[in-house]
C-alpha positions as CSV (number, residue, x, y, z in Angstrom):
1,X,4.2,17.7,11.0
2,X,4.8,14.0,10.8
3,X,7.9,14.2,13.5
4,X,5.2,16.1,15.7
5,X,2.6,13.3,15.1
6,X,5.2,10.5,15.8
7,X,6.4,12.4,19.1
8,X,2.7,12.8,20.2
9,X,2.6,8.8,19.6
10,X,5.3,8.2,21.8
11,X,3.9,10.6,24.5
12,X,0.4,9.0,24.3
13,X,1.6,5.3,24.9
14,X,3.3,5.4,28.1
15,X,0.3,6.9,29.6
16,X,-1.9,4.0,28.6
17,X,0.6,1.4,30.2
18,X,0.7,3.5,33.2
19,X,-2.9,2.7,33.5
20,X,-4.3,-0.6,32.3
21,X,-1.1,-2.6,32.4
22,X,0.3,-1.2,35.3
23,X,-2.6,-2.3,37.1
24,X,-2.7,-5.9,35.7
25,X,0.7,-6.5,36.1
26,X,1.4,-5.1,39.5
27,X,-1.7,-6.9,40.8
28,X,-0.2,-10.5,39.3
29,X,3.8,-10.9,39.8
30,X,5.3,-12.6,37.0
31,X,8.5,-13.1,35.0
32,X,9.4,-10.5,33.4
33,X,11.7,-11.9,31.1
34,X,14.6,-9.4,32.0
35,X,12.7,-6.4,30.9
36,X,13.2,-4.9,34.6
37,X,10.4,-3.3,36.6
38,X,6.7,-3.8,36.1
39,X,6.3,-0.3,34.6
40,X,8.9,-1.1,32.1
41,X,7.3,-4.2,31.4
42,X,4.0,-3.0,31.0
43,X,5.3,-0.1,28.8
44,X,7.2,-2.4,26.5
45,X,3.7,-4.5,26.1
46,X,1.9,-1.6,25.5
47,X,4.3,-0.3,22.7
48,X,4.5,-3.9,21.2
49,X,0.7,-4.2,20.7
50,X,0.2,-0.2,19.3
51,X,3.1,-1.4,16.9
52,X,1.2,-4.4,15.6
53,X,-2.3,-2.4,15.4
54,X,-0.7,0.7,13.6
55,X,0.3,-0.6,10.5
56,X,-3.4,-1.1,9.1
57,X,-4.4,2.2,10.4
58,X,-1.8,3.9,8.2
59,X,-3.8,3.0,5.4
60,X,-7.0,4.8,6.2
61,X,-10.2,3.9,8.1
62,X,-12.1,1.3,6.2
63,X,-13.8,-2.1,7.2
64,X,-10.5,-3.9,6.6
65,X,-8.2,-2.1,8.2
66,X,-10.6,-1.8,11.0
67,X,-10.8,-5.4,11.5
68,X,-7.2,-5.8,11.7
69,X,-6.6,-3.6,14.3
70,X,-9.7,-3.6,16.7
71,X,-8.2,-6.6,18.5
72,X,-5.1,-5.1,19.2
73,X,-7.2,-1.8,20.2
74,X,-9.3,-3.8,22.6
75,X,-6.2,-5.5,24.3
76,X,-4.7,-1.9,24.8
77,X,-7.8,-0.8,26.5
78,X,-8.5,-4.1,28.5
79,X,-12.6,-4.0,27.7
80,X,-14.8,-6.7,27.0
81,X,-15.9,-5.3,23.3
82,X,-14.7,-2.3,21.4
83,X,-16.0,-1.0,18.1
84,X,-14.7,1.3,15.1
85,X,-17.2,3.2,13.4
86,X,-17.2,5.8,10.5
87,X,-19.8,8.4,10.2
88,X,-22.5,6.1,8.9
89,X,-22.0,2.8,10.3
90,X,-20.1,0.2,12.7
91,X,-17.0,-1.0,10.4
92,X,-16.1,-4.0,13.2
93,X,-17.1,-5.1,16.4
94,X,-14.6,-7.2,18.2
95,X,-15.7,-8.7,21.7
96,X,-19.2,-9.5,23.1
97,X,-22.1,-7.7,23.0
98,X,-22.4,-7.0,19.0
99,X,-26.3,-7.0,19.3
100,X,-26.0,-3.4,20.6
101,X,-24.6,-2.0,17.5
102,X,-27.9,-0.1,16.2
103,X,-27.9,1.6,19.6
104,X,-24.5,2.8,19.4
105,X,-25.0,4.5,16.5
106,X,-28.0,6.1,17.3
107,X,-25.9,7.2,20.6
108,X,-22.9,8.7,18.0
109,X,-24.9,11.7,16.8
110,X,-23.7,13.9,19.2
111,X,-20.0,13.0,19.5
112,X,-19.7,13.1,15.7
113,X,-21.0,16.8,15.5
114,X,-19.3,17.9,18.4
115,X,-16.1,16.4,18.5
116,X,-16.1,15.5,22.0
117,X,-16.1,12.4,24.4
118,X,-18.9,11.1,26.1
119,X,-20.2,8.2,27.9
120,X,-23.5,6.4,27.8
121,X,-25.2,3.7,29.6
122,X,-26.9,1.0,27.6
123,X,-30.0,-0.6,27.6
124,X,-30.2,-4.3,27.4
125,X,-32.6,-7.4,28.0
126,X,-30.0,-10.2,27.9
127,X,-29.2,-11.0,31.4
128,X,-25.8,-12.4,30.8
129,X,-24.4,-9.8,28.5
130,X,-21.8,-7.8,30.1
131,X,-22.0,-4.7,28.0
132,X,-23.7,-2.1,30.0
133,X,-21.8,0.9,29.5
134,X,-19.5,2.5,27.0
135,X,-17.3,5.4,26.2
136,X,-17.7,7.2,22.9
137,X,-14.2,9.0,21.7
138,X,-14.3,10.6,18.3
139,X,-11.5,9.8,15.8
140,X,-10.3,13.3,14.1
141,X,-8.4,14.4,11.2
142,X,-7.3,18.2,10.8
143,X,-10.4,19.0,13.2
144,X,-12.6,16.6,10.9
145,X,-14.7,14.1,12.7
146,X,-13.9,10.7,10.7
147,X,-15.7,7.9,13.0
148,X,-15.3,7.0,16.5
149,X,-13.7,4.6,18.8
150,X,-16.3,3.3,21.2
151,X,-15.1,0.9,24.3
152,X,-17.7,-1.4,25.9
153,X,-17.5,-2.2,29.8
154,X,-20.0,-3.5,32.7
155,X,-19.7,-0.4,34.6
156,X,-18.8,3.1,34.5
157,X,-15.2,3.9,34.9
158,X,-13.3,7.2,34.7
159,X,-10.1,5.4,34.1
160,X,-11.3,4.1,30.9
161,X,-12.8,7.6,29.7
162,X,-9.4,8.8,30.0
163,X,-7.7,5.6,28.3
164,X,-10.3,5.5,25.6
165,X,-9.7,9.1,24.8
166,X,-6.1,8.2,24.8
167,X,-6.2,5.5,22.5
168,X,-8.4,7.4,20.1
169,X,-6.1,10.1,19.8
170,X,-3.5,7.7,19.1
171,X,-5.7,6.3,16.2
172,X,-6.0,9.8,15.3
173,X,-2.6,10.1,14.8
174,X,-2.1,6.9,12.7
175,X,-5.2,8.2,10.5
176,X,-3.5,11.8,10.0
177,X,-0.3,10.1,8.7
178,X,-2.3,7.8,6.5
179,X,-4.0,11.3,5.2
180,X,-0.6,12.9,4.7
181,X,0.8,9.6,2.9
182,X,-2.2,9.8,0.2
183,X,-1.6,13.7,-0.4
184,X,2.1,12.7,-1.2
185,X,0.9,10.1,-3.4
186,X,-1.5,12.8,-5.2
187,X,1.3,15.4,-5.2
188,X,3.5,12.8,-7.2
189,X,1.1,11.6,-9.5
190,X,0.4,15.5,-10.3
191,X,4.1,16.2,-10.8
192,X,3.9,13.2,-13.1
193,X,1.5,14.5,-15.3
194,X,2.9,18.1,-15.1
195,X,6.3,16.2,-16.4
196,X,4.3,14.4,-18.9
197,X,2.9,17.5,-20.5
198,X,6.5,19.2,-20.5
199,X,7.8,16.2,-22.6
200,X,5.0,15.8,-25.1
201,X,5.0,19.2,-27.2
202,X,8.7,19.6,-27.2
203,X,10.0,15.9,-27.6
204,X,6.9,14.7,-29.7
205,X,7.4,17.6,-32.4
206,X,11.0,17.2,-32.6
207,X,10.6,13.5,-33.4
208,X,7.8,13.1,-35.7
209,X,9.6,16.2,-37.8
210,X,12.5,13.7,-37.6
211,X,10.6,10.9,-38.9
212,X,9.0,12.7,-41.7
213,X,12.3,14.0,-42.8
214,X,13.2,9.9,-43.7
215,X,9.8,8.8,-44.9
216,X,11.1,9.5,-48.7
217,X,14.6,9.3,-48.3
218,X,14.8,6.0,-46.2
219,X,11.6,4.5,-45.5
220,X,13.1,2.0,-43.6
221,X,14.8,3.9,-41.2
222,X,11.8,6.1,-40.8
223,X,9.9,3.2,-39.9
224,X,12.7,1.9,-37.2
225,X,12.4,5.6,-35.8
226,X,8.8,5.3,-35.7
227,X,9.2,2.2,-33.6
228,X,11.4,3.9,-31.4
229,X,9.0,6.8,-30.8
230,X,6.0,4.1,-30.1
231,X,7.8,2.5,-27.7
232,X,9.1,5.8,-25.8
233,X,5.7,7.0,-25.9
234,X,3.8,4.1,-24.7
235,X,6.6,3.7,-21.3
236,X,6.1,7.7,-20.7
237,X,2.0,7.5,-20.6
238,X,1.6,4.6,-18.9
239,X,-1.0,4.6,-16.1
240,X,0.3,1.8,-13.8
241,X,2.8,2.2,-10.8
242,X,4.7,5.4,-9.3
243,X,7.8,3.4,-9.8
244,X,9.9,1.4,-12.5
245,X,13.0,-0.3,-12.5
246,X,16.3,1.5,-13.6
247,X,16.2,-1.1,-16.5
248,X,13.0,-0.1,-17.7
249,X,13.9,3.3,-16.9
250,X,17.5,2.6,-19.3
251,X,15.5,1.3,-22.1
252,X,13.0,4.0,-22.4
253,X,16.1,6.3,-22.8
254,X,17.6,4.2,-25.1
255,X,14.5,5.0,-27.2
256,X,14.8,8.7,-26.6
257,X,18.7,8.5,-27.6
258,X,18.1,6.7,-30.8
259,X,15.7,9.5,-31.7
260,X,17.8,12.3,-30.6
261,X,20.6,10.9,-32.4
262,X,18.6,10.8,-35.8
263,X,18.0,14.5,-35.3
264,X,21.5,15.6,-34.4
265,X,23.5,12.8,-36.4
266,X,27.2,12.9,-35.5
267,X,27.2,15.8,-33.3
268,X,25.8,13.8,-30.5
269,X,27.6,10.5,-29.0
270,X,26.8,9.0,-26.2
271,X,28.4,6.0,-23.5
272,X,26.9,4.0,-21.1
273,X,28.3,2.4,-18.5
274,X,26.0,0.4,-16.4
275,X,26.6,-2.5,-13.7
276,X,24.1,-5.3,-14.3
277,X,23.4,-5.8,-10.2
278,X,21.7,-2.4,-10.2
279,X,19.4,-2.9,-13.2
280,X,16.3,-4.6,-10.9
281,X,17.1,-1.3,-8.4
282,X,13.4,0.7,-8.2
283,X,13.2,4.4,-8.7
284,X,10.6,6.9,-9.2
285,X,8.9,6.8,-12.8
286,X,10.3,9.0,-15.4
287,X,13.3,10.2,-13.0
288,X,16.1,9.5,-14.8
289,X,15.0,10.9,-18.6
290,X,14.4,14.5,-18.1
291,X,18.2,14.4,-16.7
292,X,19.3,12.6,-19.9
293,X,17.1,15.1,-21.9
294,X,18.4,18.2,-19.5
295,X,22.2,16.9,-20.7
296,X,21.0,16.8,-24.4
297,X,19.8,20.3,-24.4
298,X,22.6,21.9,-22.4
299,X,25.2,19.7,-24.2
300,X,24.6,21.0,-27.5
301,X,23.1,24.6,-27.0
302,X,25.7,26.8,-28.3
303,X,28.1,24.5,-29.5
304,X,28.8,23.5,-33.1
305,X,31.3,21.2,-32.2
306,X,30.6,17.7,-31.0
307,X,28.8,16.9,-27.6
308,X,29.7,13.9,-25.9
309,X,27.2,12.3,-22.8
310,X,28.3,9.9,-20.3
311,X,25.8,7.5,-18.5
312,X,26.9,5.4,-15.3
313,X,25.1,3.1,-12.9
314,X,27.3,1.5,-10.4
315,X,26.9,-0.6,-7.3
316,X,27.4,1.6,-4.3
317,X,26.7,-0.7,-1.5
318,X,23.2,-0.2,-0.1
319,X,22.8,2.4,-2.8
320,X,22.8,2.6,-6.8
321,X,24.8,5.8,-8.0
322,X,23.9,7.2,-11.3
323,X,25.8,9.8,-12.8
324,X,24.6,11.7,-16.0
325,X,27.7,14.2,-17.4
326,X,27.7,16.4,-20.4
327,X,30.7,18.9,-21.8
328,X,28.4,21.3,-23.0
329,X,27.7,25.0,-22.1
330,X,27.4,24.5,-18.3
331,X,25.1,26.9,-16.2
332,X,26.2,29.6,-13.3
333,X,25.8,27.8,-10.4
334,X,24.0,30.8,-8.9
335,X,21.1,30.1,-11.4
336,X,20.9,26.6,-10.8
337,X,20.3,27.3,-7.1
338,X,17.7,29.5,-8.1
339,X,15.9,27.1,-10.4
340,X,16.1,24.3,-8.0
341,X,14.5,26.5,-5.4
342,X,11.9,27.4,-7.7
343,X,12.5,30.8,-7.9
344,X,13.3,31.0,-11.8
345,X,11.6,29.1,-14.4
346,X,14.0,26.4,-16.6
347,X,14.4,28.2,-20.1
348,X,12.5,25.6,-22.1
349,X,12.8,21.6,-22.1
350,X,12.2,20.1,-18.5
351,X,14.0,21.6,-15.6
352,X,16.0,19.8,-12.8
353,X,13.9,20.6,-10.1
354,X,11.1,18.2,-10.9
355,X,13.3,15.1,-10.4
356,X,14.8,16.8,-7.4
357,X,11.8,17.5,-5.7
358,X,10.4,13.9,-6.3
359,X,13.5,12.4,-5.2
360,X,13.6,14.4,-2.0
361,X,9.8,13.1,-1.5
362,X,10.2,9.8,-2.1
363,X,13.8,9.1,-0.3
364,X,14.2,12.0,2.1
365,X,16.4,15.3,1.8
366,X,19.7,13.6,1.9
367,X,18.9,12.4,-1.4
368,X,18.3,15.3,-3.7
369,X,20.3,15.6,-6.9
370,X,23.9,16.5,-6.5
371,X,24.8,18.8,-9.7
372,X,28.3,19.9,-10.1
373,X,28.4,22.8,-13.1
374,X,30.3,26.0,-14.4
375,X,29.5,28.4,-17.3
376,X,31.5,26.6,-20.2
377,X,32.6,23.4,-17.9
378,X,29.4,21.2,-18.7
379,X,27.4,19.6,-16.3
380,X,27.4,16.6,-14.1
381,X,24.2,15.4,-12.5
382,X,24.2,12.5,-9.8
383,X,21.6,10.6,-8.5
384,X,21.4,8.5,-5.2
385,X,19.1,5.4,-5.2
386,X,18.8,3.3,-2.2
387,X,18.3,-0.3,-3.5
388,X,15.8,-1.4,-0.5
389,X,13.1,1.5,0.7
390,X,9.8,1.0,2.3
391,X,6.9,1.6,0.1
392,X,8.8,1.5,-3.0
393,X,8.3,-1.0,-5.3
394,X,8.1,-1.0,-9.2
395,X,4.9,-2.3,-10.9
396,X,6.6,-4.9,-12.6
397,X,7.7,-6.5,-9.1
398,X,4.1,-6.3,-7.7
399,X,2.5,-8.1,-10.3
400,X,5.4,-10.3,-10.8
401,X,5.7,-9.5,-14.7
């Protein structure tokens, strides 16, 4: 879907360049700065202007985003004035003739209802006002009209009608991409809520049972475990930010493992090997802890002897490489593939599919989990985390805390 939208942007913008910019540049020859023909120069200028207008629009249609993008959009069209509206009001007016705001909103009723562009003459008592004619081009996302782009000019122009329509289509694509980003964010938040719901009953019951067992025999130990439990649950149920740092995630895992060791005693041993340089790397919140819980569950399942879990985080150039390995019961690879595909639900605890899906949503399909396992051979789970990814920032980095 996003690939189609990106392709549409590429197809629309050169068409705009061939209209207004071509006419301007060929009428007034000038130095092209090594960019080739006037058409190539016009295309470059149009693409550059559009690239500056796009980022604000990717946040949706608001007064702030409209204000930041309007000047660039007016430059694309070369008009005396341009305004962006939602369905109720003018969000921004750029250029001359701002006294036409009320009249234009009255004219928008039909285009906003039909979703089709229209052109209208304006009535104006100001003799020096150049705004006498407007083109209204609706802004639509998923067949819903969100507002309009209104281009203002001194006189009727068929070229402006077509150009305004193309710019409006390009703006609509940016708004649709913003809607997709918001949908993805809502999906990630929903999955985190599901993950928390999965953690709560299973982990809280076992932890409280372990703490209760120490209350009479070793009160100090019970107090220490209660603090570990409080710190872990505080981290797991925090509400700020979709991302955290590798350091914070490992710290939460340490609290989790303290409670697990109290429950299983000498049956469980854990080795950590962490490169300090990867600790600040940002990653999706509650991404690694489910992998460790899975290792504990499958490492101890069906075994009476000691289970060992090895956790490493290494620097791999542009990525951090996190590996969680256990020597437990392992799993049939065919069954694992069905679980990751969502065809089979994991038996108790927290499955790997949630983490795999979230990594792919944030970083792309190339960053899904790599899992090596076989029945009786343990399991090795590898997660690759880009050190720098647009839009991925931990809450601590954003707030400076």
